[in-house]
C-alpha positions in Angstrom: -4.4 -26.0 23.2 -5.2 -25.0 26.9 -7.0 -21.9 28.0 -4.0 -19.7 28.9 -2.8 -20.1 25.3 -6.3 -19.2 23.7 -6.0 -16.1 26.1 -2.5 -15.2 24.9 -3.5 -15.7 21.4 -6.5 -13.5 21.7 -4.4 -10.7 23.1 -1.9 -11.2 20.2 -4.7 -11.0 17.6 -6.2 -7.9 19.4 -2.9 -6.3 18.9 -2.8 -7.4 15.3 -6.2 -5.4 14.7 -4.6 -2.6 16.8 -1.5 -2.6 14.2 -3.9 -3.1 10.9 -5.9 0.1 12.3 -2.7 2.4 12.5 -1.7 1.0 9.0 -5.3 2.2 7.8 -4.8 5.3 9.3 -1.1 6.1 7.8 -2.8 4.7 4.2 -5.7 7.6 4.6 -2.8 10.2 5.6 -0.9 9.0 3.0 -3.6 9.9 0.2 -4.1 13.1 1.8 -0.6 14.1 1.5 -0.5 12.8 -2.0 -3.3 15.1 -2.8 -1.7 18.1 -1.4 1.6 17.0 -2.5 2.8 17.0 0.9 6.4 15.4 0.3 7.9 16.1 3.9 5.2 14.3 5.7 5.0 11.4 3.1 8.6 10.5 3.8 7.1 10.4 7.8 4.2 8.6 6.9 6.5 5.6 5.0 9.0 5.6 7.8 6.0 5.0 10.3 4.2 2.5 8.1 7.5 0.6 7.8 7.8 0.5 11.6 4.0 -0.9 11.6 4.7 -3.6 9.2 7.6 -4.8 10.8 5.6 -4.8 13.9 3.2 -7.0 12.1 5.8 -9.4 10.9 7.2 -9.5 14.6 3.5 -10.3 15.9 3.2 -12.8 13.6 6.2 -14.9 14.5 4.8 -14.5 18.0 1.4 -16.0 17.2 3.2 -18.7 15.5 5.4 -19.6 18.2 2.4 -19.3 20.5 0.4 -22.0 18.5 3.1 -24.1 17.3 6.2 -23.9 19.5 7.7 -27.0 18.8 7.4 -26.7 15.0 8.4 -23.3 14.2 6.2 -23.7 11.3 6.6 -20.5 8.8 3.0 -20.1 7.7 -0.2 -20.4 9.2 -4.0 -19.3 8.6 -6.5 -18.3 10.9 -8.7 -21.1 10.0 -6.0 -23.7 11.4 -5.8 -21.4 14.1 -9.2 -21.8 15.3 -9.2 -25.6 14.9 -6.7 -25.7 17.7 -8.7 -23.7 20.2 -11.2 -24.8 22.9 -14.6 -24.2 21.8 -15.6 -21.9 24.5 -13.2 -19.4 23.0 -13.6 -20.1 19.6 -16.3 -17.5 19.0 -14.1 -14.8 20.5 -11.5 -15.5 18.0 -13.6 -16.1 15.3 -14.9 -12.4 15.5 -11.2 -11.3 15.8 -10.4 -13.3 12.8 -13.5 -11.5 10.7 -12.3 -8.2 11.9 -8.8 -9.0 10.5 -10.0 -10.1 7.2 -11.9 -6.6 6.8 -9.0 -4.6 7.9 -6.6 -6.3 5.3 -9.4 -5.9 2.4 -9.7 -2.2 3.3 -5.7 -1.9 3.4 -5.6 -3.6 0.1 -8.1 -1.0 -1.4 -6.5 1.9 0.0 -2.9 0.7 -1.1 -4.4 0.3 -4.8 -6.0 3.6 -4.5 -3.0 5.5 -3.4 -0.9 3.4 -6.2 -3.3 4.5 -8.8 -3.0 8.1 -7.8 0.5 8.0 -8.0 0.8 6.2 -11.5 -1.9 8.7 -12.9 0.0 11.8 -11.4 3.0 10.3 -13.2 1.6 9.7 -16.3 0.4 13.2 -16.2 3.7 14.8 -15.3 5.3 12.7 -18.3 2.8 13.9 -20.8 3.6 17.5 -19.5 7.3 17.0 -20.0 6.6 15.6 -23.3 4.9 18.5 -24.4 7.3 20.9 -23.2 10.6 19.2 -24.0 10.4 16.6 -27.0 10.2 17.4 -30.6 6.7 16.9 -32.2 6.0 13.7 -33.4 4.6 14.5 -36.7 7.0 13.8 -39.8 6.9 17.2 -41.3 4.2 18.8 -43.3 4.1 21.4 -46.2 4.4 24.9 -45.8 2.3 27.9 -47.4 4.7 27.2 -50.7 3.9 23.5 -51.0 7.2 22.7 -49.9 7.9 19.9 -47.4 8.9 21.0 -44.1 11.2 18.8 -41.6 9.7 18.2 -38.2 11.0 21.4 -35.7 11.9 21.1 -32.0 9.1 22.2 -29.7 8.6 26.2 -30.1 9.2 26.5 -26.4 12.9 25.6 -26.7 13.2 27.0 -30.0 13.0 30.7 -28.9 15.0 33.3 -26.9 13.2 34.5 -23.8 
């Protein structure tokens, strides 16, 4: 791999880092919107994240075509990249590789946090709806006259307002 391809690869990896930084920013904003239940901004953030992910996929294809233009292989690893670059640019690319790995870990952590928050919120809402809307889960009981009673629907729906 010659020097100009190394330089082009370095620029592409820097672009990838920028995309990941934007994605991290949007995941943090998403977390704030989830907490405040700001659904309008959540839709805008989802659209922005989709554009960023599309940009990352396009950039990935550019990196592959820069490295292996004749093969057009479908997958690559940054370790394999570094084996093909000249020694004098390897250190810079290695630093970029570590930054990308760190960003990917942070993205995964934020994604998992946001998913856990959504799942917990949905579970809470499901519990609340169950309390309000469904029949009691008991099999009935005994009244004050020692007679067995059948389970009744929730009192919320059995009373007239």
